[in-house]
DRENROTI-549967 format. One record per residue (C-alpha): residue number from 1; y, z, x. Coordinates in nm, 2 decimals, decimal comma. Each point is the difference from the previous one (the first is absolute). Last residue first. Layout:
! residues N
<pt><i>NUM</i><Y>Y</Y><Z>Z</Z><X>X</X></pt>
...
***
This chain:
! residues 315
<pt><i>315</i><Y>0,83</Y><Z>-0,10</Z><X>0,44</X></pt>
<pt><i>314</i><Y>0,30</Y><Z>-0,02</Z><X>0,23</X></pt>
<pt><i>313</i><Y>0,02</Y><Z>-0,27</Z><X>0,27</X></pt>
<pt><i>312</i><Y>0,13</Y><Z>0,16</Z><X>0,21</X></pt>
<pt><i>311</i><Y>0,04</Y><Z>0,37</Z><X>0,08</X></pt>
<pt><i>310</i><Y>0,27</Y><Z>0,25</Z><X>0,02</X></pt>
<pt><i>309</i><Y>-0,16</Y><Z>0,35</Z><X>0,05</X></pt>
<pt><i>308</i><Y>-0,02</Y><Z>0,20</Z><X>-0,32</X></pt>
<pt><i>307</i><Y>-0,38</Y><Z>0,00</Z><X>-0,02</X></pt>
<pt><i>306</i><Y>-0,02</Y><Z>0,16</Z><X>0,34</X></pt>
<pt><i>305</i><Y>0,24</Y><Z>0,28</Z><X>-0,11</X></pt>
<pt><i>304</i><Y>-0,21</Y><Z>0,06</Z><X>-0,31</X></pt>
<pt><i>303</i><Y>-0,31</Y><Z>0,01</Z><X>0,20</X></pt>
<pt><i>302</i><Y>0,13</Y><Z>0,29</Z><X>0,21</X></pt>
<pt><i>301</i><Y>0,20</Y><Z>-0,02</Z><X>0,33</X></pt>
<pt><i>300</i><Y>0,36</Y><Z>0,03</Z><X>-0,12</X></pt>
<pt><i>299</i><Y>0,00</Y><Z>0,37</Z><X>-0,02</X></pt>
<pt><i>298</i><Y>-0,27</Y><Z>0,17</Z><X>0,21</X></pt>
<pt><i>297</i><Y>-0,33</Y><Z>0,04</Z><X>-0,18</X></pt>
<pt><i>296</i><Y>-0,06</Y><Z>0,34</Z><X>-0,14</X></pt>
<pt><i>295</i><Y>-0,30</Y><Z>0,19</Z><X>0,15</X></pt>
<pt><i>294</i><Y>-0,26</Y><Z>0,08</Z><X>-0,25</X></pt>
<pt><i>293</i><Y>-0,13</Y><Z>0,36</Z><X>0,02</X></pt>
<pt><i>292</i><Y>-0,15</Y><Z>-0,04</Z><X>-0,34</X></pt>
<pt><i>291</i><Y>-0,08</Y><Z>-0,31</Z><X>-0,20</X></pt>
<pt><i>290</i><Y>-0,35</Y><Z>-0,02</Z><X>0,13</X></pt>
<pt><i>289</i><Y>-0,10</Y><Z>0,35</Z><X>0,12</X></pt>
<pt><i>288</i><Y>-0,37</Y><Z>-0,08</Z><X>-0,01</X></pt>
<pt><i>287</i><Y>-0,06</Y><Z>-0,37</Z><X>-0,01</X></pt>
<pt><i>286</i><Y>-0,08</Y><Z>-0,15</Z><X>-0,34</X></pt>
<pt><i>285</i><Y>0,35</Y><Z>-0,15</Z><X>-0,04</X></pt>
<pt><i>284</i><Y>-0,06</Y><Z>-0,20</Z><X>0,32</X></pt>
<pt><i>283</i><Y>-0,33</Y><Z>-0,13</Z><X>-0,12</X></pt>
<pt><i>282</i><Y>0,15</Y><Z>-0,09</Z><X>-0,34</X></pt>
<pt><i>281</i><Y>0,28</Y><Z>-0,20</Z><X>0,18</X></pt>
<pt><i>280</i><Y>-0,26</Y><Z>-0,19</Z><X>0,21</X></pt>
<pt><i>279</i><Y>-0,21</Y><Z>-0,08</Z><X>-0,30</X></pt>
<pt><i>278</i><Y>0,30</Y><Z>-0,12</Z><X>-0,20</X></pt>
<pt><i>277</i><Y>0,11</Y><Z>-0,22</Z><X>0,30</X></pt>
<pt><i>276</i><Y>-0,34</Y><Z>-0,15</Z><X>0,03</X></pt>
<pt><i>275</i><Y>-0,01</Y><Z>-0,06</Z><X>-0,38</X></pt>
<pt><i>274</i><Y>0,35</Y><Z>-0,16</Z><X>0,01</X></pt>
<pt><i>273</i><Y>-0,10</Y><Z>-0,22</Z><X>0,30</X></pt>
<pt><i>272</i><Y>-0,31</Y><Z>-0,12</Z><X>-0,19</X></pt>
<pt><i>271</i><Y>0,21</Y><Z>-0,05</Z><X>-0,32</X></pt>
<pt><i>270</i><Y>0,23</Y><Z>-0,23</Z><X>0,20</X></pt>
<pt><i>269</i><Y>-0,26</Y><Z>-0,18</Z><X>0,22</X></pt>
<pt><i>268</i><Y>-0,15</Y><Z>-0,13</Z><X>-0,32</X></pt>
<pt><i>267</i><Y>0,29</Y><Z>-0,24</Z><X>-0,03</X></pt>
<pt><i>266</i><Y>-0,11</Y><Z>-0,19</Z><X>0,31</X></pt>
<pt><i>265</i><Y>-0,35</Y><Z>-0,05</Z><X>-0,15</X></pt>
<pt><i>264</i><Y>0,16</Y><Z>-0,10</Z><X>-0,33</X></pt>
<pt><i>263</i><Y>0,22</Y><Z>-0,25</Z><X>0,17</X></pt>
<pt><i>262</i><Y>-0,29</Y><Z>-0,13</Z><X>0,20</X></pt>
<pt><i>261</i><Y>-0,19</Y><Z>-0,04</Z><X>-0,33</X></pt>
<pt><i>260</i><Y>0,29</Y><Z>-0,20</Z><X>-0,16</X></pt>
<pt><i>259</i><Y>0,02</Y><Z>-0,23</Z><X>0,31</X></pt>
<pt><i>258</i><Y>-0,35</Y><Z>-0,15</Z><X>-0,07</X></pt>
<pt><i>257</i><Y>-0,29</Y><Z>0,07</Z><X>0,23</X></pt>
<pt><i>256</i><Y>-0,12</Y><Z>-0,32</Z><X>0,16</X></pt>
<pt><i>255</i><Y>-0,31</Y><Z>-0,16</Z><X>-0,15</X></pt>
<pt><i>254</i><Y>-0,32</Y><Z>0,14</Z><X>-0,16</X></pt>
<pt><i>253</i><Y>0,19</Y><Z>0,28</Z><X>-0,15</X></pt>
<pt><i>252</i><Y>0,08</Y><Z>-0,17</Z><X>-0,33</X></pt>
<pt><i>251</i><Y>0,17</Y><Z>0,25</Z><X>-0,23</X></pt>
<pt><i>250</i><Y>0,35</Y><Z>-0,09</Z><X>0,12</X></pt>
<pt><i>249</i><Y>-0,09</Y><Z>-0,37</Z><X>-0,05</X></pt>
<pt><i>248</i><Y>-0,02</Y><Z>0,07</Z><X>-0,37</X></pt>
<pt><i>247</i><Y>0,38</Y><Z>0,06</Z><X>-0,01</X></pt>
<pt><i>246</i><Y>0,06</Y><Z>-0,34</Z><X>0,16</X></pt>
<pt><i>245</i><Y>-0,23</Y><Z>-0,18</Z><X>-0,24</X></pt>
<pt><i>244</i><Y>0,15</Y><Z>0,18</Z><X>-0,30</X></pt>
<pt><i>243</i><Y>0,35</Y><Z>-0,10</Z><X>0,11</X></pt>
<pt><i>242</i><Y>-0,08</Y><Z>-0,37</Z><X>-0,03</X></pt>
<pt><i>241</i><Y>0,12</Y><Z>-0,19</Z><X>0,32</X></pt>
<pt><i>240</i><Y>0,31</Y><Z>-0,20</Z><X>-0,09</X></pt>
<pt><i>239</i><Y>0,11</Y><Z>0,00</Z><X>0,36</X></pt>
<pt><i>238</i><Y>0,34</Y><Z>0,18</Z><X>0,01</X></pt>
<pt><i>237</i><Y>0,01</Y><Z>0,17</Z><X>-0,34</X></pt>
<pt><i>236</i><Y>-0,37</Y><Z>0,09</Z><X>-0,03</X></pt>
<pt><i>235</i><Y>-0,04</Y><Z>0,08</Z><X>0,37</X></pt>
<pt><i>234</i><Y>0,30</Y><Z>0,23</Z><X>-0,02</X></pt>
<pt><i>233</i><Y>-0,10</Y><Z>0,17</Z><X>-0,32</X></pt>
<pt><i>232</i><Y>-0,36</Y><Z>0,06</Z><X>0,12</X></pt>
<pt><i>231</i><Y>0,13</Y><Z>0,15</Z><X>0,33</X></pt>
<pt><i>230</i><Y>0,25</Y><Z>0,22</Z><X>-0,19</X></pt>
<pt><i>229</i><Y>-0,27</Y><Z>0,12</Z><X>-0,24</X></pt>
<pt><i>228</i><Y>-0,23</Y><Z>0,10</Z><X>0,29</X></pt>
<pt><i>227</i><Y>0,29</Y><Z>0,18</Z><X>0,17</X></pt>
<pt><i>226</i><Y>0,09</Y><Z>0,19</Z><X>-0,32</X></pt>
<pt><i>225</i><Y>-0,37</Y><Z>0,10</Z><X>-0,04</X></pt>
<pt><i>224</i><Y>0,00</Y><Z>0,13</Z><X>0,36</X></pt>
<pt><i>223</i><Y>0,32</Y><Z>0,19</Z><X>-0,04</X></pt>
<pt><i>222</i><Y>-0,13</Y><Z>0,15</Z><X>-0,32</X></pt>
<pt><i>221</i><Y>-0,31</Y><Z>0,12</Z><X>0,19</X></pt>
<pt><i>220</i><Y>0,21</Y><Z>0,15</Z><X>0,28</X></pt>
<pt><i>219</i><Y>0,24</Y><Z>0,16</Z><X>-0,25</X></pt>
<pt><i>218</i><Y>-0,30</Y><Z>0,16</Z><X>-0,18</X></pt>
<pt><i>217</i><Y>-0,11</Y><Z>0,15</Z><X>0,33</X></pt>
<pt><i>216</i><Y>0,35</Y><Z>0,13</Z><X>0,06</X></pt>
<pt><i>215</i><Y>-0,01</Y><Z>0,16</Z><X>-0,35</X></pt>
<pt><i>214</i><Y>-0,34</Y><Z>0,17</Z><X>0,09</X></pt>
<pt><i>213</i><Y>0,12</Y><Z>0,12</Z><X>0,34</X></pt>
<pt><i>212</i><Y>0,30</Y><Z>0,16</Z><X>-0,16</X></pt>
<pt><i>211</i><Y>0,35</Y><Z>-0,14</Z><X>0,01</X></pt>
<pt><i>210</i><Y>0,11</Y><Z>0,11</Z><X>-0,35</X></pt>
<pt><i>209</i><Y>0,25</Y><Z>-0,24</Z><X>-0,17</X></pt>
<pt><i>208</i><Y>0,37</Y><Z>0,07</Z><X>0,06</X></pt>
<pt><i>207</i><Y>0,11</Y><Z>-0,33</Z><X>-0,16</X></pt>
<pt><i>206</i><Y>0,17</Y><Z>-0,11</Z><X>0,33</X></pt>
<pt><i>205</i><Y>-0,27</Y><Z>0,15</Z><X>0,22</X></pt>
<pt><i>204</i><Y>-0,28</Y><Z>-0,19</Z><X>-0,19</X></pt>
<pt><i>203</i><Y>0,21</Y><Z>-0,31</Z><X>0,00</X></pt>
<pt><i>202</i><Y>0,03</Y><Z>0,04</Z><X>0,38</X></pt>
<pt><i>201</i><Y>-0,38</Y><Z>0,01</Z><X>0,02</X></pt>
<pt><i>200</i><Y>-0,02</Y><Z>-0,31</Z><X>-0,20</X></pt>
<pt><i>199</i><Y>0,25</Y><Z>-0,17</Z><X>0,23</X></pt>
<pt><i>198</i><Y>-0,23</Y><Z>0,07</Z><X>0,29</X></pt>
<pt><i>197</i><Y>-0,30</Y><Z>-0,14</Z><X>-0,18</X></pt>
<pt><i>196</i><Y>0,20</Y><Z>-0,30</Z><X>-0,12</X></pt>
<pt><i>195</i><Y>0,10</Y><Z>-0,06</Z><X>0,37</X></pt>
<pt><i>194</i><Y>-0,37</Y><Z>0,03</Z><X>0,10</X></pt>
<pt><i>193</i><Y>-0,09</Y><Z>-0,26</Z><X>-0,26</X></pt>
<pt><i>192</i><Y>0,27</Y><Z>-0,23</Z><X>0,12</X></pt>
<pt><i>191</i><Y>-0,14</Y><Z>0,02</Z><X>0,36</X></pt>
<pt><i>190</i><Y>-0,35</Y><Z>-0,07</Z><X>-0,13</X></pt>
<pt><i>189</i><Y>0,12</Y><Z>-0,29</Z><X>-0,21</X></pt>
<pt><i>188</i><Y>0,20</Y><Z>-0,14</Z><X>0,30</X></pt>
<pt><i>187</i><Y>-0,32</Y><Z>0,02</Z><X>0,21</X></pt>
<pt><i>186</i><Y>-0,23</Y><Z>-0,16</Z><X>-0,26</X></pt>
<pt><i>185</i><Y>0,25</Y><Z>-0,28</Z><X>-0,08</X></pt>
<pt><i>184</i><Y>-0,21</Y><Z>-0,30</Z><X>0,11</X></pt>
<pt><i>183</i><Y>0,16</Y><Z>-0,32</Z><X>-0,13</X></pt>
<pt><i>182</i><Y>0,38</Y><Z>0,00</Z><X>0,07</X></pt>
<pt><i>181</i><Y>0,06</Y><Z>0,29</Z><X>0,24</X></pt>
<pt><i>180</i><Y>0,37</Y><Z>-0,09</Z><X>0,02</X></pt>
<pt><i>179</i><Y>0,06</Y><Z>0,09</Z><X>-0,37</X></pt>
<pt><i>178</i><Y>-0,19</Y><Z>0,33</Z><X>0,01</X></pt>
<pt><i>177</i><Y>0,17</Y><Z>0,13</Z><X>0,32</X></pt>
<pt><i>176</i><Y>0,35</Y><Z>-0,10</Z><X>-0,14</X></pt>
<pt><i>175</i><Y>-0,09</Y><Z>0,19</Z><X>-0,32</X></pt>
<pt><i>174</i><Y>-0,10</Y><Z>0,30</Z><X>0,21</X></pt>
<pt><i>173</i><Y>0,32</Y><Z>0,00</Z><X>0,21</X></pt>
<pt><i>172</i><Y>0,21</Y><Z>-0,02</Z><X>-0,32</X></pt>
<pt><i>171</i><Y>-0,19</Y><Z>0,29</Z><X>-0,15</X></pt>
<pt><i>170</i><Y>0,05</Y><Z>0,20</Z><X>0,32</X></pt>
<pt><i>169</i><Y>0,37</Y><Z>-0,08</Z><X>0,01</X></pt>
<pt><i>168</i><Y>0,03</Y><Z>0,13</Z><X>-0,36</X></pt>
<pt><i>167</i><Y>-0,17</Y><Z>0,33</Z><X>0,11</X></pt>
<pt><i>166</i><Y>0,21</Y><Z>0,02</Z><X>0,31</X></pt>
<pt><i>165</i><Y>0,31</Y><Z>-0,03</Z><X>-0,21</X></pt>
<pt><i>164</i><Y>-0,01</Y><Z>0,38</Z><X>-0,03</X></pt>
<pt><i>163</i><Y>0,16</Y><Z>-0,01</Z><X>0,35</X></pt>
<pt><i>162</i><Y>0,33</Y><Z>-0,11</Z><X>-0,13</X></pt>
<pt><i>161</i><Y>0,03</Y><Z>0,27</Z><X>-0,26</X></pt>
<pt><i>160</i><Y>-0,10</Y><Z>0,26</Z><X>0,25</X></pt>
<pt><i>159</i><Y>0,26</Y><Z>-0,11</Z><X>0,24</X></pt>
<pt><i>158</i><Y>0,26</Y><Z>-0,02</Z><X>-0,27</X></pt>
<pt><i>157</i><Y>-0,01</Y><Z>0,39</Z><X>-0,02</X></pt>
<pt><i>156</i><Y>0,16</Y><Z>0,02</Z><X>0,35</X></pt>
<pt><i>155</i><Y>0,06</Y><Z>-0,34</Z><X>0,16</X></pt>
<pt><i>154</i><Y>0,16</Y><Z>0,13</Z><X>0,31</X></pt>
<pt><i>153</i><Y>-0,24</Y><Z>0,29</Z><X>0,06</X></pt>
<pt><i>152</i><Y>-0,31</Y><Z>-0,22</Z><X>-0,05</X></pt>
<pt><i>151</i><Y>0,15</Y><Z>-0,28</Z><X>0,21</X></pt>
<pt><i>150</i><Y>0,06</Y><Z>0,25</Z><X>0,29</X></pt>
<pt><i>149</i><Y>-0,35</Y><Z>0,13</Z><X>-0,03</X></pt>
<pt><i>148</i><Y>-0,14</Y><Z>-0,35</Z><X>0,04</X></pt>
<pt><i>147</i><Y>-0,20</Y><Z>-0,17</Z><X>-0,27</X></pt>
<pt><i>146</i><Y>0,29</Y><Z>-0,22</Z><X>-0,11</X></pt>
<pt><i>145</i><Y>-0,10</Y><Z>-0,30</Z><X>0,23</X></pt>
<pt><i>144</i><Y>-0,36</Y><Z>0,02</Z><X>-0,12</X></pt>
<pt><i>143</i><Y>0,08</Y><Z>0,01</Z><X>-0,37</X></pt>
<pt><i>142</i><Y>0,24</Y><Z>-0,30</Z><X>0,03</X></pt>
<pt><i>141</i><Y>-0,25</Y><Z>-0,19</Z><X>0,21</X></pt>
<pt><i>140</i><Y>-0,27</Y><Z>0,07</Z><X>-0,25</X></pt>
<pt><i>139</i><Y>0,22</Y><Z>-0,13</Z><X>-0,28</X></pt>
<pt><i>138</i><Y>0,09</Y><Z>-0,32</Z><X>0,19</X></pt>
<pt><i>137</i><Y>-0,38</Y><Z>-0,05</Z><X>0,06</X></pt>
<pt><i>136</i><Y>-0,08</Y><Z>0,04</Z><X>-0,37</X></pt>
<pt><i>135</i><Y>0,27</Y><Z>-0,27</Z><X>-0,08</X></pt>
<pt><i>134</i><Y>-0,16</Y><Z>-0,22</Z><X>0,26</X></pt>
<pt><i>133</i><Y>-0,35</Y><Z>0,04</Z><X>-0,15</X></pt>
<pt><i>132</i><Y>0,12</Y><Z>-0,09</Z><X>-0,35</X></pt>
<pt><i>131</i><Y>0,18</Y><Z>-0,31</Z><X>0,14</X></pt>
<pt><i>130</i><Y>-0,31</Y><Z>-0,10</Z><X>0,20</X></pt>
<pt><i>129</i><Y>-0,22</Y><Z>0,03</Z><X>-0,31</X></pt>
<pt><i>128</i><Y>0,25</Y><Z>-0,21</Z><X>-0,20</X></pt>
<pt><i>127</i><Y>0,02</Y><Z>-0,29</Z><X>0,25</X></pt>
<pt><i>126</i><Y>0,34</Y><Z>-0,18</Z><X>-0,01</X></pt>
<pt><i>125</i><Y>0,24</Y><Z>0,26</Z><X>0,14</X></pt>
<pt><i>124</i><Y>-0,24</Y><Z>0,13</Z><X>0,27</X></pt>
<pt><i>123</i><Y>-0,10</Y><Z>-0,35</Z><X>0,09</X></pt>
<pt><i>122</i><Y>0,37</Y><Z>-0,11</Z><X>0,03</X></pt>
<pt><i>121</i><Y>0,08</Y><Z>0,30</Z><X>0,22</X></pt>
<pt><i>120</i><Y>-0,29</Y><Z>-0,07</Z><X>0,23</X></pt>
<pt><i>119</i><Y>0,09</Y><Z>-0,37</Z><X>0,02</X></pt>
<pt><i>118</i><Y>0,36</Y><Z>0,07</Z><X>0,09</X></pt>
<pt><i>117</i><Y>-0,12</Y><Z>0,26</Z><X>0,25</X></pt>
<pt><i>116</i><Y>-0,21</Y><Z>-0,25</Z><X>0,20</X></pt>
<pt><i>115</i><Y>-0,17</Y><Z>0,26</Z><X>0,21</X></pt>
<pt><i>114</i><Y>-0,30</Y><Z>-0,24</Z><X>0,04</X></pt>
<pt><i>113</i><Y>-0,11</Y><Z>0,08</Z><X>-0,36</X></pt>
<pt><i>112</i><Y>-0,29</Y><Z>0,21</Z><X>0,13</X></pt>
<pt><i>111</i><Y>0,26</Y><Z>0,19</Z><X>0,21</X></pt>
<pt><i>110</i><Y>0,19</Y><Z>0,07</Z><X>-0,32</X></pt>
<pt><i>109</i><Y>-0,32</Y><Z>0,13</Z><X>-0,16</X></pt>
<pt><i>108</i><Y>-0,05</Y><Z>0,21</Z><X>0,30</X></pt>
<pt><i>107</i><Y>0,34</Y><Z>0,16</Z><X>-0,04</X></pt>
<pt><i>106</i><Y>-0,06</Y><Z>0,06</Z><X>-0,37</X></pt>
<pt><i>105</i><Y>-0,32</Y><Z>0,19</Z><X>0,07</X></pt>
<pt><i>104</i><Y>0,15</Y><Z>0,18</Z><X>0,30</X></pt>
<pt><i>103</i><Y>0,28</Y><Z>0,13</Z><X>-0,24</X></pt>
<pt><i>102</i><Y>-0,27</Y><Z>0,12</Z><X>-0,24</X></pt>
<pt><i>101</i><Y>-0,20</Y><Z>0,17</Z><X>0,28</X></pt>
<pt><i>100</i><Y>0,32</Y><Z>0,18</Z><X>0,12</X></pt>
<pt><i>99</i><Y>0,10</Y><Z>0,10</Z><X>-0,35</X></pt>
<pt><i>98</i><Y>-0,34</Y><Z>0,15</Z><X>-0,08</X></pt>
<pt><i>97</i><Y>0,02</Y><Z>0,19</Z><X>0,33</X></pt>
<pt><i>96</i><Y>0,33</Y><Z>0,15</Z><X>-0,09</X></pt>
<pt><i>95</i><Y>-0,15</Y><Z>0,14</Z><X>-0,32</X></pt>
<pt><i>94</i><Y>-0,30</Y><Z>0,13</Z><X>0,19</X></pt>
<pt><i>93</i><Y>0,23</Y><Z>0,18</Z><X>0,25</X></pt>
<pt><i>92</i><Y>0,20</Y><Z>0,15</Z><X>-0,29</X></pt>
<pt><i>91</i><Y>-0,32</Y><Z>0,13</Z><X>-0,16</X></pt>
<pt><i>90</i><Y>-0,13</Y><Z>0,17</Z><X>0,32</X></pt>
<pt><i>89</i><Y>0,18</Y><Z>0,34</Z><X>-0,04</X></pt>
<pt><i>88</i><Y>-0,14</Y><Z>0,03</Z><X>-0,36</X></pt>
<pt><i>87</i><Y>-0,35</Y><Z>0,07</Z><X>0,14</X></pt>
<pt><i>86</i><Y>0,11</Y><Z>0,36</Z><X>0,08</X></pt>
<pt><i>85</i><Y>0,01</Y><Z>0,10</Z><X>-0,36</X></pt>
<pt><i>84</i><Y>-0,38</Y><Z>-0,02</Z><X>-0,03</X></pt>
<pt><i>83</i><Y>-0,09</Y><Z>0,15</Z><X>-0,34</X></pt>
<pt><i>82</i><Y>-0,29</Y><Z>-0,25</Z><X>-0,01</X></pt>
<pt><i>81</i><Y>0,09</Y><Z>-0,12</Z><X>-0,35</X></pt>
<pt><i>80</i><Y>0,37</Y><Z>0,03</Z><X>0,04</X></pt>
<pt><i>79</i><Y>0,05</Y><Z>-0,14</Z><X>0,36</X></pt>
<pt><i>78</i><Y>-0,26</Y><Z>-0,26</Z><X>-0,05</X></pt>
<pt><i>77</i><Y>0,16</Y><Z>-0,11</Z><X>-0,33</X></pt>
<pt><i>76</i><Y>0,34</Y><Z>-0,02</Z><X>0,17</X></pt>
<pt><i>75</i><Y>-0,13</Y><Z>-0,19</Z><X>0,31</X></pt>
<pt><i>74</i><Y>-0,18</Y><Z>-0,27</Z><X>-0,20</X></pt>
<pt><i>73</i><Y>0,32</Y><Z>-0,20</Z><X>-0,05</X></pt>
<pt><i>72</i><Y>0,03</Y><Z>-0,04</Z><X>0,38</X></pt>
<pt><i>71</i><Y>-0,36</Y><Z>-0,11</Z><X>0,03</X></pt>
<pt><i>70</i><Y>0,06</Y><Z>-0,26</Z><X>-0,27</X></pt>
<pt><i>69</i><Y>0,30</Y><Z>-0,14</Z><X>0,19</X></pt>
<pt><i>68</i><Y>-0,22</Y><Z>0,01</Z><X>0,31</X></pt>
<pt><i>67</i><Y>-0,25</Y><Z>-0,22</Z><X>-0,17</X></pt>
<pt><i>66</i><Y>0,26</Y><Z>-0,24</Z><X>-0,14</X></pt>
<pt><i>65</i><Y>0,16</Y><Z>-0,05</Z><X>0,35</X></pt>
<pt><i>64</i><Y>-0,35</Y><Z>-0,04</Z><X>0,14</X></pt>
<pt><i>63</i><Y>-0,08</Y><Z>-0,28</Z><X>-0,23</X></pt>
<pt><i>62</i><Y>0,33</Y><Z>-0,18</Z><X>0,09</X></pt>
<pt><i>61</i><Y>-0,07</Y><Z>0,04</Z><X>0,37</X></pt>
<pt><i>60</i><Y>-0,35</Y><Z>-0,14</Z><X>-0,05</X></pt>
<pt><i>59</i><Y>0,11</Y><Z>-0,30</Z><X>-0,20</X></pt>
<pt><i>58</i><Y>0,27</Y><Z>-0,11</Z><X>0,24</X></pt>
<pt><i>57</i><Y>-0,23</Y><Z>0,07</Z><X>0,30</X></pt>
<pt><i>56</i><Y>-0,27</Y><Z>-0,23</Z><X>-0,15</X></pt>
<pt><i>55</i><Y>0,25</Y><Z>-0,27</Z><X>-0,06</X></pt>
<pt><i>54</i><Y>0,12</Y><Z>0,03</Z><X>0,36</X></pt>
<pt><i>53</i><Y>-0,36</Y><Z>-0,02</Z><X>0,13</X></pt>
<pt><i>52</i><Y>-0,09</Y><Z>-0,32</Z><X>-0,19</X></pt>
<pt><i>51</i><Y>-0,33</Y><Z>-0,12</Z><X>0,15</X></pt>
<pt><i>50</i><Y>-0,14</Y><Z>0,35</Z><X>0,01</X></pt>
<pt><i>49</i><Y>0,15</Y><Z>0,34</Z><X>0,09</X></pt>
<pt><i>48</i><Y>-0,20</Y><Z>0,07</Z><X>0,32</X></pt>
<pt><i>47</i><Y>0,22</Y><Z>-0,18</Z><X>0,25</X></pt>
<pt><i>46</i><Y>-0,02</Y><Z>0,29</Z><X>0,24</X></pt>
<pt><i>45</i><Y>0,37</Y><Z>0,05</Z><X>0,00</X></pt>
<pt><i>44</i><Y>0,01</Y><Z>-0,03</Z><X>-0,38</X></pt>
<pt><i>43</i><Y>-0,28</Y><Z>0,26</Z><X>-0,03</X></pt>
<pt><i>42</i><Y>0,19</Y><Z>0,23</Z><X>0,24</X></pt>
<pt><i>41</i><Y>0,32</Y><Z>-0,03</Z><X>-0,20</X></pt>
<pt><i>40</i><Y>-0,19</Y><Z>0,06</Z><X>-0,33</X></pt>
<pt><i>39</i><Y>-0,17</Y><Z>0,31</Z><X>0,14</X></pt>
<pt><i>38</i><Y>0,32</Y><Z>0,14</Z><X>0,14</X></pt>
<pt><i>37</i><Y>0,17</Y><Z>-0,06</Z><X>-0,34</X></pt>
<pt><i>36</i><Y>-0,29</Y><Z>0,16</Z><X>-0,19</X></pt>
<pt><i>35</i><Y>0,01</Y><Z>0,31</Z><X>0,24</X></pt>
<pt><i>34</i><Y>0,38</Y><Z>0,05</Z><X>-0,03</X></pt>
<pt><i>33</i><Y>-0,01</Y><Z>0,21</Z><X>-0,31</X></pt>
<pt><i>32</i><Y>-0,32</Y><Z>0,18</Z><X>0,08</X></pt>
<pt><i>31</i><Y>0,15</Y><Z>0,11</Z><X>0,34</X></pt>
<pt><i>30</i><Y>0,30</Y><Z>0,13</Z><X>-0,19</X></pt>
<pt><i>29</i><Y>-0,22</Y><Z>0,18</Z><X>-0,24</X></pt>
<pt><i>28</i><Y>-0,18</Y><Z>0,18</Z><X>0,28</X></pt>
<pt><i>27</i><Y>0,32</Y><Z>0,09</Z><X>0,18</X></pt>
<pt><i>26</i><Y>0,16</Y><Z>0,13</Z><X>-0,32</X></pt>
<pt><i>25</i><Y>-0,30</Y><Z>0,22</Z><X>-0,06</X></pt>
<pt><i>24</i><Y>-0,03</Y><Z>0,11</Z><X>0,36</X></pt>
<pt><i>23</i><Y>0,37</Y><Z>0,11</Z><X>-0,01</X></pt>
<pt><i>22</i><Y>0,14</Y><Z>0,03</Z><X>0,35</X></pt>
<pt><i>21</i><Y>0,30</Y><Z>0,23</Z><X>0,01</X></pt>
<pt><i>20</i><Y>0,37</Y><Z>-0,12</Z><X>-0,03</X></pt>
<pt><i>19</i><Y>0,09</Y><Z>0,26</Z><X>-0,26</X></pt>
<pt><i>18</i><Y>0,02</Y><Z>-0,26</Z><X>-0,27</X></pt>
<pt><i>17</i><Y>-0,36</Y><Z>-0,11</Z><X>0,08</X></pt>
<pt><i>16</i><Y>-0,09</Y><Z>-0,25</Z><X>0,27</X></pt>
<pt><i>15</i><Y>-0,24</Y><Z>-0,29</Z><X>-0,04</X></pt>
<pt><i>14</i><Y>0,26</Y><Z>-0,24</Z><X>-0,13</X></pt>
<pt><i>13</i><Y>0,23</Y><Z>0,03</Z><X>0,30</X></pt>
<pt><i>12</i><Y>0,36</Y><Z>0,02</Z><X>-0,10</X></pt>
<pt><i>11</i><Y>0,23</Y><Z>-0,13</Z><X>0,28</X></pt>
<pt><i>10</i><Y>0,28</Y><Z>0,25</Z><X>0,06</X></pt>
<pt><i>9</i><Y>0,04</Y><Z>-0,09</Z><X>0,36</X></pt>
<pt><i>8</i><Y>-0,10</Y><Z>0,36</Z><X>0,11</X></pt>
<pt><i>7</i><Y>-0,31</Y><Z>-0,03</Z><X>-0,22</X></pt>
<pt><i>6</i><Y>-0,11</Y><Z>-0,34</Z><X>0,14</X></pt>
<pt><i>5</i><Y>-0,05</Y><Z>0,07</Z><X>0,37</X></pt>
<pt><i>4</i><Y>-0,19</Y><Z>0,33</Z><X>-0,04</X></pt>
<pt><i>3</i><Y>-0,21</Y><Z>-0,14</Z><X>-0,28</X></pt>
<pt><i>2</i><Y>-0,09</Y><Z>-0,31</Z><X>0,21</X></pt>
<pt><i>1</i><Y>-0,12</Y><Z>0,23</Z><X>0,28</X></pt>
***
């Protein structure tokens, strides 16, 4: 019913493909995008966010903005490693979701300051971590507003240059995350480790290194080591904790698992997917008649055409 009303009005529905048909992939991702917001709204309504619910909402929306930013940056590795071109269609939705949670993050901060805009502006100007976060937000808004097909056509080659700023924005967002976390930076360290992992994959692509299961396994291990080093450096600089004590904590499994191990575990998904893809490809090649009697895909429907669709943010 909603589809029938929206399509004639030219309202783009996020769960429809370009032909106006229901896309189960886009619907699933759309529901995943709004699920945290619905949960937080329900928790606020039920008074389940503690003594400072607005503060809890500020932190939660900021954390989800970072998570969805990392999800958007993971689309390209997933597309390449899993050979899943169709996943590209949800990258723009994820980028817009990042912007939405970041805007909500700032809006809730303004609410926490009793909507006294002069105070909000002064706090952003005087507090470094707020200044960094605000710059990242401006960048996300710029990317979100230029993610439409019309903006892509109008900007031409400049669109790609603009959207490459997503990596700088991600760094700024992570620095903001670290600075506002103060004492316990386990979550920011984990997020930063995932970002290093994703950028490591892009470095492999940039220098045309082999993307075999063994090299992706090595990338996962290096990502974990880089995360452990980042955590030790942060605590050493911010709190004066000796680096050797922080590094040694990664080998103590009597307490919480350190972020470096979670980064390694996440990184292991890449060689696992590569192995599954290799096994599936080998199975297809082993079938009698493989490579013969293959029906050519209609023009504009293959993986290359999917990859050429305008998307935001790029990765």
